[in-house]
N, CA, C and O atoms as a printed pandas DataFrame, in Angstrom:
     atom_number atom_name residue_name chain_id  residue_number  x_coord  y_coord  z_coord
0              1         N          MET        A               1    0.843   -1.178    0.000
1              2        CA          MET        A               1    0.000    0.000    0.000
2              3         C          MET        A               1    0.886    1.238    0.000
3              4         O          MET        A               1    1.858    1.306    0.752
4              5         N          HIS        A               2    0.564    2.195   -0.820
5              6        CA          HIS        A               2    1.341    3.419   -0.933
6              7         C          HIS        A               2    0.539    4.593   -0.369
7              8         O          HIS        A               2   -0.667    4.706   -0.589
8              9         N          ASN        A               3    1.225    5.448    0.351
9             10        CA          ASN        A               3    0.594    6.622    0.933
10            11         C          ASN        A               3    1.380    7.866    0.548
11            12         O          ASN        A               3    2.611    7.853    0.522
12            13         N          VAL        A               4    0.664    8.929    0.253
13            14        CA          VAL        A               4    1.286   10.208   -0.032
14            15         C          VAL        A               4    1.590   10.894    1.295
15            16         O          VAL        A               4    0.778   10.869    2.219
16            17         N          VAL        A               5    2.770   11.509    1.377
17            18        CA          VAL        A               5    3.155   12.282    2.553
18            19         C          VAL        A               5    3.311   13.731    2.107
19            20         O          VAL        A               5    4.178   14.042    1.290
20            21         N          MET        A               6    2.478   14.612    2.639
21            22        CA          MET        A               6    2.583   16.043    2.364
22            23         C          MET        A               6    2.249   16.759    3.664
23            24         O          MET        A               6    1.124   16.677    4.157
24            25         N          ARG        A               7    3.229   17.460    4.215
25            26        CA          ARG        A               7    2.956   18.170    5.467
26            27         C          ARG        A               7    3.885   19.348    5.655
27            28         O          ARG        A               7    4.941   19.459    5.031
28            29         N          LYS        A               8    3.452   20.210    6.530
29            30        CA          LYS        A               8    4.227   21.372    6.944
30            31         C          LYS        A               8    4.412   21.230    8.452
31            32         O          LYS        A               8    3.436   21.110    9.193
32            33         N          VAL        A               9    5.657   21.244    8.901
33            34        CA          VAL        A               9    5.976   21.129   10.321
34            35         C          VAL        A               9    6.466   22.489   10.801
35            36         O          VAL        A               9    7.418   23.044   10.252
36            37         N          THR        A              10    5.813   23.020   11.826
37            38        CA          THR        A              10    6.232   24.292   12.399
38            39         C          THR        A              10    7.369   24.046   13.377
39            40         O          THR        A              10    7.271   23.190   14.256
40            41         N          VAL        A              11    8.440   24.795   13.220
41            42        CA          VAL        A              11    9.654   24.623   14.008
42            43         C          VAL        A              11    9.488   25.295   15.374
43            44         O          VAL        A              11    8.832   26.331   15.492
44            45         N          THR        A              12   10.088   24.694   16.395
45            46        CA          THR        A              12   10.124   25.274   17.735
46            47         C          THR        A              12   11.579   25.450   18.154
47            48         O          THR        A              12   12.490   25.070   17.418
48            49         N          ALA        A              13   11.798   26.017   19.320
49            50        CA          ALA        A              13   13.161   26.221   19.825
50            51         C          ALA        A              13   13.797   24.916   20.298
51            52         O          ALA        A              13   15.015   24.851   20.467
52            53         N          ASP        A              14   12.995   23.883   20.512
53            54        CA          ASP        A              14   13.490   22.571   20.944
54            55         C          ASP        A              14   13.345   21.566   19.815
55            56         O          ASP        A              14   12.453   21.685   18.974
56            57         N          TYR        A              15   14.229   20.574   19.803
57            58        CA          TYR        A              15   14.137   19.536   18.776
58            59         C          TYR        A              15   12.805   18.810   18.853
59            60         O          TYR        A              15   12.308   18.510   19.939
60            61         N          LYS        A              16   12.228   18.529   17.680
61            62        CA          LYS        A              16   11.044   17.685   17.596
62            63         C          LYS        A              16   11.119   16.896   16.293
63            64         O          LYS        A              16   11.681   17.375   15.308
64            65         N          PRO        A              17   10.550   15.677   16.284
65            66        CA          PRO        A              17   10.627   14.830   15.089
66            67         C          PRO        A              17    9.700   15.321   13.983
67            68         O          PRO        A              17    8.736   16.042   14.239
68            69         N          LEU        A              18   10.004   14.923   12.754
69            70        CA          LEU        A              18    9.176   15.278   11.607
70            71         C          LEU        A              18    7.915   14.423   11.517
71            72         O          LEU        A              18    7.053   14.685   10.679
72            73         N          SER        A              19    7.796   13.407   12.366
73            74        CA          SER        A              19    6.590   12.577   12.398
74            75         C          SER        A              19    6.205   12.307   13.844
75            76         O          SER        A              19    7.061   12.059   14.693
76            77         N          ALA        A              20    4.907   12.358   14.113
77            78        CA          ALA        A              20    4.401   12.032   15.451
78            79         C          ALA        A              20    4.326   10.528   15.652
79            80         O          ALA        A              20    4.213   10.061   16.785
80            81         N          LYS        A              21    4.387    9.760   14.561
81            82        CA          LYS        A              21    4.377    8.299   14.653
82            83         C          LYS        A              21    5.760    7.822   15.082
83            84         O          LYS        A              21    6.754    8.509   14.847
84            85         N          SER        A              22    5.828    6.658   15.704
85            86        CA          SER        A              22    7.134    6.143   16.119
86            87         C          SER        A              22    7.940    5.628   14.925
87            88         O          SER        A              22    9.169    5.583   14.972
88            89         N          ARG        A              23    7.240    5.241   13.855
89            90        CA          ARG        A              23    7.910    4.770   12.644
90            91         C          ARG        A              23    7.067    5.172   11.442
91            92         O          ARG        A              23    5.918    4.751   11.307
92            93         N          GLU        A              24    7.651    5.991   10.570
93            94        CA          GLU        A              24    7.003    6.393    9.326
94            95         C          GLU        A              24    8.087    6.505    8.258
95            96         O          GLU        A              24    8.736    7.542    8.118
96            97         N          VAL        A              25    8.267    5.426    7.513
97            98        CA          VAL        A              25    9.316    5.354    6.496
98            99         C          VAL        A              25    8.752    5.845    5.167
99           100         O          VAL        A              25    7.695    5.393    4.725
100          101         N          ALA        A              26    9.465    6.769    4.538
101          102        CA          ALA        A              26    9.016    7.334    3.269
102          103         C          ALA        A              26   10.214    7.863    2.488
103          104         O          ALA        A              26   11.290    8.097    3.038
104          105         N          SER        A              27    9.992    8.043    1.199
105          106        CA          SER        A              27   10.949    8.732    0.338
106          107         C          SER        A              27   10.370   10.125    0.110
107          108         O          SER        A              27    9.262   10.270   -0.407
108          109         N          VAL        A              28   11.129   11.147    0.500
109          110        CA          VAL        A              28   10.571   12.501    0.535
110          111         C          VAL        A              28   11.576   13.546    0.087
111          112         O          VAL        A              28   12.784   13.311    0.042
112          113         N          GLU        A              29   11.030   14.707   -0.242
113          114        CA          GLU        A              29   11.847   15.904   -0.400
114          115         C          GLU        A              29   11.527   16.779    0.805
115          116         O          GLU        A              29   10.370   17.124    1.048
116          117         N          ILE        A              30   12.557   17.129    1.548
117          118        CA          ILE        A              30   12.411   17.975    2.723
118          119         C          ILE        A              30   12.988   19.335    2.373
119          120         O          ILE        A              30   14.090   19.431    1.832
120          121         N          SER        A              31   12.234   20.395    2.686
121          122        CA          SER        A              31   12.723   21.728    2.363
122          123         C          SER        A              31   12.463   22.708    3.499
123          124         O          SER        A              31   11.550   22.537    4.307
124          125         N          THR        A              32   13.300   23.739    3.528
125          126        CA          THR        A              32   13.115   24.876    4.420
126          127         C          THR        A              32   12.795   26.050    3.509
127          128         O          THR        A              32   13.689   26.566    2.837
128          129         N          PRO        A              33   11.539   26.482    3.472
129          130        CA          PRO        A              33   11.112   27.508    2.514
130          131         C          PRO        A              33   11.932   28.795    2.605
131          132         O          PRO        A              33   12.439   29.135    3.674
132          133         N          PRO        A              34   12.061   29.504    1.495
133          134        CA          PRO        A              34   12.827   30.748    1.488
134          135         C          PRO        A              34   12.193   31.849    2.343
135          136         O          PRO        A              34   12.842   32.855    2.630
136          137         N          THR        A              35   10.946   31.670    2.748
137          138        CA          THR        A              35   10.280   32.647    3.600
138          139         C          THR        A              35   10.632   32.504    5.080
139          140         O          THR        A              35   10.252   33.354    5.885
140          141         N          ASN        A              36   11.357   31.435    5.452
141          142        CA          ASN        A              36   11.800   31.280    6.842
142          143         C          ASN        A              36   12.701   32.449    7.236
143          144         O          ASN        A              36   13.407   33.008    6.397
144          145         N          THR        A              37   12.672   32.810    8.515
145          146        CA          THR        A              37   13.480   33.943    8.977
146          147         C          THR        A              37   14.901   33.556    9.357
147          148         O          THR        A              37   15.777   34.417    9.431
148          149         N          GLY        A              38   15.141   32.273    9.600
149          150        CA          GLY        A              38   16.477   31.829    9.988
150          151         C          GLY        A              38   16.725   30.398    9.555
151          152         O          GLY        A              38   15.884   29.769    8.914
152          153         N          ALA        A              39   17.888   29.901    9.912
153          154        CA          ALA        A              39   18.237   28.514    9.602
154          155         C          ALA        A              39   17.386   27.564   10.441
155          156         O          ALA        A              39   16.996   27.884   11.564
156          157         N          VAL        A              40   17.109   26.396    9.878
157          158        CA          VAL        A              40   16.496   25.302   10.627
158          159         C          VAL        A              40   17.614   24.319   10.912
159          160         O          VAL        A              40   18.378   23.962   10.015
160          161         N          PHE        A              41   17.713   23.880   12.160
161          162        CA          PHE        A              41   18.773   22.959   12.557
162          163         C          PHE        A              41   18.234   21.536   12.624
163          164         O          PHE        A              41   17.256   21.255   13.315
164          165         N          PHE        A              42   18.892   20.651   11.892
165          166        CA          PHE        A              42   18.590   19.230   11.931
166          167         C          PHE        A              42   19.609   18.590   12.863
167          168         O          PHE        A              42   20.783   18.957   12.848
168          169         N          ARG        A              43   19.160   17.624   13.680
169          170        CA          ARG        A              43   20.100   16.938   14.575
170          171         C          ARG        A              43   20.875   15.933   13.745
171          172         O          ARG        A              43   20.299   15.021   13.152
172          173         N          GLY        A              44   22.192   16.111   13.709
173          174        CA          GLY        A              44   23.061   15.210   12.958
174          175         C          GLY        A              44   23.185   13.852   13.627
175          176         O          GLY        A              44   22.818   13.689   14.790
176          177         N          ASP        A              45   23.701   12.883   12.889
177          178        CA          ASP        A              45   23.840   11.526   13.441
178          179         C          ASP        A              45   24.809   11.478   14.612
179          180         O          ASP        A              45   24.796   10.519   15.384
180          181         N          ASP        A              46   25.648   12.498   14.756
181          182        CA          ASP        A              46   26.572   12.556   15.888
182          183         C          ASP        A              46   26.077   13.517   16.977
183          184         O          ASP        A              46   26.809   13.823   17.918
184          185         N          GLY        A              47   24.811   13.998   16.841
185          186        CA          GLY        A              47   24.237   14.896   17.826
186          187         C          GLY        A              47   24.467   16.373   17.556
187          188         O          GLY        A              47   23.957   17.225   18.284
188          189         N          SER        A              48   25.229   16.684   16.516
189          190        CA          SER        A              48   25.527   18.087   16.209
190          191         C          SER        A              48   24.338   18.756   15.512
191          192         O          SER        A              48   23.456   18.087   14.975
192          193         N          ASP        A              49   24.338   20.095   15.534
193          194        CA          ASP        A              49   23.344   20.882   14.803
194          195         C          ASP        A              49   23.802   21.032   13.355
195          196         O          ASP        A              49   24.921   21.477   13.100
196          197         N          VAL        A              50   22.944   20.663   12.409
197          198        CA          VAL        A              50   23.246   20.808   10.985
198          199         C          VAL        A              50   22.292   21.864   10.425
199          200         O          VAL        A              50   21.104   21.588   10.263
200          201         N          PRO        A              51   22.792   23.075   10.125
201          202        CA          PRO        A              51   21.899   24.143    9.673
202          203         C          PRO        A              51   21.511   24.007    8.199
203          204         O          PRO        A              51   22.345   23.719    7.340
204          205         N          TRP        A              52   20.223   24.222    7.936
205          206        CA          TRP        A              52   19.721   24.347    6.569
206          207         C          TRP        A              52   19.256   25.778    6.418
207          208         O          TRP        A              52   18.426   26.241    7.201
208          209         N          VAL        A              53   19.762   26.481    5.443
209          210        CA          VAL        A              53   19.397   27.878    5.222
210          211         C          VAL        A              53   18.020   27.953    4.554
211          212         O          VAL        A              53   17.599   26.990    3.913
212          213         N          PRO        A              54   17.321   29.069    4.691
213          214        CA          PRO        A              54   16.049   29.222    3.994
214          215         C          PRO        A              54   16.221   28.966    2.491
215          216         O          PRO        A              54   17.128   29.508    1.858
216          217         N          GLY        A              55   15.347   28.142    1.940
217          218        CA          GLY        A              55   15.406   27.787    0.527
218          219         C          GLY        A              55   16.141   26.484    0.251
219          220         O          GLY        A              55   16.149   26.018   -0.888
220          221         N          GLU        A              56   16.752   25.891    1.252
221          222        CA          GLU        A              56   17.492   24.639    1.049
222          223         C          GLU        A              56   16.534   23.453    1.008
223          224         O          GLU        A              56   15.519   23.447    1.705
224          225         N          TYR        A              57   16.854   22.450    0.194
225          226        CA          TYR        A              57   16.039   21.236    0.126
226          227         C          TYR        A              57   16.910   20.051   -0.264
227          228         O          TYR        A              57   17.946   20.201   -0.912
228          229         N          HIS        A              58   16.462   18.864    0.149
229          230        CA          HIS        A              58   17.166   17.621   -0.167
230          231         C          HIS        A              58   16.159   16.498   -0.324
231          232         O          HIS        A              58   15.126   16.474    0.346
232          233         N          SER        A              59   16.468   15.571   -1.214
233          234        CA          SER        A              59   15.650   14.374   -1.396
234          235         C          SER        A              59   16.261   13.242   -0.588
235          236         O          SER        A              59   17.466   13.000   -0.646
236          237         N          LEU        A              60   15.424   12.559    0.159
237          238        CA          LEU        A              60   15.868   11.440    0.992
238          239         C          LEU        A              60   15.018   10.222    0.664
239          240         O          LEU        A              60   13.797   10.318    0.549
240          241         N          ARG        A              61   15.671    9.083    0.515
241          242        CA          ARG        A              61   14.962    7.854    0.151
242          243         C          ARG        A              61   14.870    6.911    1.336
243          244         O          ARG        A              61   15.858    6.625    2.012
244          245         N          ARG        A              62   13.659    6.438    1.567
245          246        CA          ARG        A              62   13.372    5.420    2.590
246          247         C          ARG        A              62   13.974    5.777    3.946
247          248         O          ARG        A              62   14.799    5.036    4.482
248          249         N          VAL        A              63   13.564    6.898    4.487
249          250        CA          VAL        A              63   14.012    7.339    5.816
250          251         C          VAL        A              63   12.839    7.299    6.789
251          252         O          VAL        A              63   11.685    7.472    6.398
252          253         N          ASN        A              64   13.151    7.069    8.056
253          254        CA          ASN        A              64   12.137    7.121    9.101
254          255         C          ASN        A              64   12.004    8.576    9.540
255          256         O          ASN        A              64   12.907    9.118   10.177
256          257         N          LEU        A              65   10.895    9.203    9.206
257          258        CA          LEU        A              65   10.698   10.617    9.534
258          259         C          LEU        A              65   10.724   10.865   11.037
259          260         O          LEU        A              65   11.037   11.974   11.470
260          261         N          ALA        A              66   10.402    9.862   11.833
261          262        CA          ALA        A              66   10.437   10.010   13.294
262          263         C          ALA        A              66   11.862   10.159   13.812
263          264         O          ALA        A              66   12.075   10.682   14.906
264          265         N          ASP        A              67   12.836    9.702   13.031
265          266        CA          ASP        A              67   14.245    9.806   13.437
266          267         C          ASP        A              67   14.859   11.152   13.073
267          268         O          ASP        A              67   15.943   11.477   13.556
268          269         N          ILE        A              68   14.198   11.936   12.240
269          270        CA          ILE        A              68   14.722   13.225   11.815
270          271         C          ILE        A              68   14.130   14.295   12.726
271          272         O          ILE        A              68   12.915   14.486   12.775
272          273         N          LYS        A              69   15.009   14.988   13.446
273          274        CA          LYS        A              69   14.562   15.980   14.422
274          275         C          LYS        A              69   15.060   17.366   14.017
275          276         O          LYS        A              69   16.187   17.528   13.549
276          277         N          VAL        A              70   14.183   18.371   14.211
277          278        CA          VAL        A              70   14.492   19.739   13.792
278          279         C          VAL        A              70   14.185   20.736   14.899
279          280         O          VAL        A              70   13.350   20.494   15.770
280          281         N          LYS        A              71   14.890   21.869   14.840
281          282        CA          LYS        A              71   14.596   23.004   15.718
282          283         C          LYS        A              71   15.031   24.261   14.989
283          284         O          LYS        A              71   15.708   24.193   13.963
284          285         N          GLY        A              72   14.640   25.406   15.521
285          286        CA          GLY        A              72   15.036   26.658   14.884
286          287         C          GLY        A              72   14.239   27.815   15.431
287          288         O          GLY        A              72   13.808   27.797   16.584
288          289         N          THR        A              73   14.046   28.815   14.609
289          290        CA          THR        A              73   13.285   29.987   14.987
290          291         C          THR        A              73   11.809   29.611   15.081
291          292         O          THR        A              73   11.228   29.196   14.079
292          293         N          PRO        A              74   11.184   29.742   16.249
293          294        CA          PRO        A              74    9.768   29.376   16.374
294          295         C          PRO        A              74    8.911   30.086   15.325
295          296         O          PRO        A              74    8.997   31.298   15.132
296          297         N          GLY        A              75    8.092   29.291   14.665
297          298        CA          GLY        A              75    7.233   29.811   13.601
298          299         C          GLY        A              75    7.736   29.508   12.205
299          300         O          GLY        A              75    6.939   29.463   11.268
300          301         N          ASP        A              76    9.042   29.296   12.034
301          302        CA          ASP        A              76    9.554   28.856   10.738
302          303         C          ASP        A              76    9.030   27.447   10.471
303          304         O          ASP        A              76    8.533   26.784   11.382
304          305         N          VAL        A              77    9.140   26.993    9.229
305          306        CA          VAL        A              77    8.563   25.695    8.881
306          307         C          VAL        A              77    9.529   24.834    8.074
307          308         O          VAL        A              77   10.503   25.315    7.495
308          309         N          VAL        A              78    9.214   23.542    8.061
309          310        CA          VAL        A              78    9.856   22.555    7.203
310          311         C          VAL        A              78    8.729   21.901    6.413
311          312         O          VAL        A              78    7.712   21.524    6.995
312          313         N          THR        A              79    8.889   21.759    5.100
313          314        CA          THR        A              79    7.876   21.072    4.311
314          315         C          THR        A              79    8.408   19.705    3.896
315          316         O          THR        A              79    9.602   19.514    3.666
316          317         N          ILE        A              80    7.476   18.769    3.812
317          318        CA          ILE        A              80    7.807   17.385    3.467
318          319         C          ILE        A              80    6.830   16.940    2.394
319          320         O          ILE        A              80    5.617   17.022    2.582
320          321         N          VAL        A              81    7.361   16.465    1.258
321          322        CA          VAL        A              81    6.521   15.971    0.165
322          323         C          VAL        A              81    7.137   14.680   -0.354
323          324         O          VAL        A              81    8.330   14.628   -0.654
324          325         N          GLY        A              82    6.324   13.649   -0.458
325          326        CA          GLY        A              82    6.812   12.372   -0.981
326          327         C          GLY        A              82    5.791   11.290   -0.731
327          328         O          GLY        A              82    4.586   11.531   -0.802
328          329         N          GLY        A              83    6.273   10.094   -0.438
329          330        CA          GLY        A              83    5.360    8.989   -0.198
330          331         C          GLY        A              83    6.056    7.734    0.254
331          332         O          GLY        A              83    7.278    7.690    0.403
332          333         N          THR        A              84    5.241    6.700    0.473
333          334        CA          THR        A              84    5.746    5.432    1.001
334          335         C          THR        A              84    5.889    4.386   -0.106
335          336         O          THR        A              84    5.456    3.246    0.067
336          337         N          TRP        A              85    6.485    4.756   -1.233
337          338        CA          TRP        A              85    6.691    3.817   -2.328
338          339         C          TRP        A              85    8.138    3.444   -2.442
339          340         O          TRP        A              85    8.505    2.657   -3.315
């Protein structure tokens, strides 16, 4: 079964996952819109902050969205578009 994933996640000052589910594997394009006021920080695999500037985007294949955590300027957003194929 294939499901479309399309969502906007509002960033907070504390890390939060891109999915409220404990496991949601999908192939997606994740972007930080150019209208964001600051960088969005993704938690790196070593625990470091990895900044994405406004307008940055990357395609990721078969990732668990619950494992990807973001923080940044409250009110900025991350968009996710893709699916479970």
